[in-house]
C-alpha positions, 0 to 999 in steps of 0.5 A: 491455359489461354485467357478468354480475351486471347481466345475471343481475339483469335476467333475475332481475327478469323471472323472479321468479316462475319457480318458480310453474310458470306455463306463460308463464314456462316459455317465458320460461326456454326462450327465455333458456337460450341467452342465459344459456349464451352470457354464462357462456361469454363471461365465463369465456372457456371452460367445460364443461357442469357449471360453466355450470349451477353459474354459472347456479345463483347466481341461483335464477331461472336454475336450469336442468335438466341436460338442458336445458343440454346440449341448448342447448349441442348446439344452439349447437354445431351452429348454429356459435355455439360451438366445442368442444374435448375435455379432461380435469379435474384428476381425469382425467375427460373434459370438453367445453370450450366456447367462443364462436366469432366467429359466437357473438359476433355472436349473443350481441350480437344477443341483448343488443340484442334483450334491451335493446329488449325490457326497455325496451318493457316498462318503457315498457308497465308505466309506462303510456308506450305 
């Protein structure tokens, strides 16, 4: 199972120019947000929205705006990939904690396989081997 840093490096290398606001890069980021969120929750076991955003902020190319993260969390919750429990922080603030469901683990594993296939195919293409 790849370590989060390895996943981030792979995503980061593909999205190096993400801040250039090119439309195709925005589409890639849009497609990767759920993958990134699932990876963070998988690594942490359970997490809440703000902590997920902070984890992703460690790699500049993976910085997503708050609304995008919460919309993706809602989609993942609705699809059954995540479960949610309500809790409070140490400061008494209400939080929703998200955890992968068995369906979420299956979804993450499928995305990982697709990601590996995609990046291998792009590497072959770049190397002139297709």
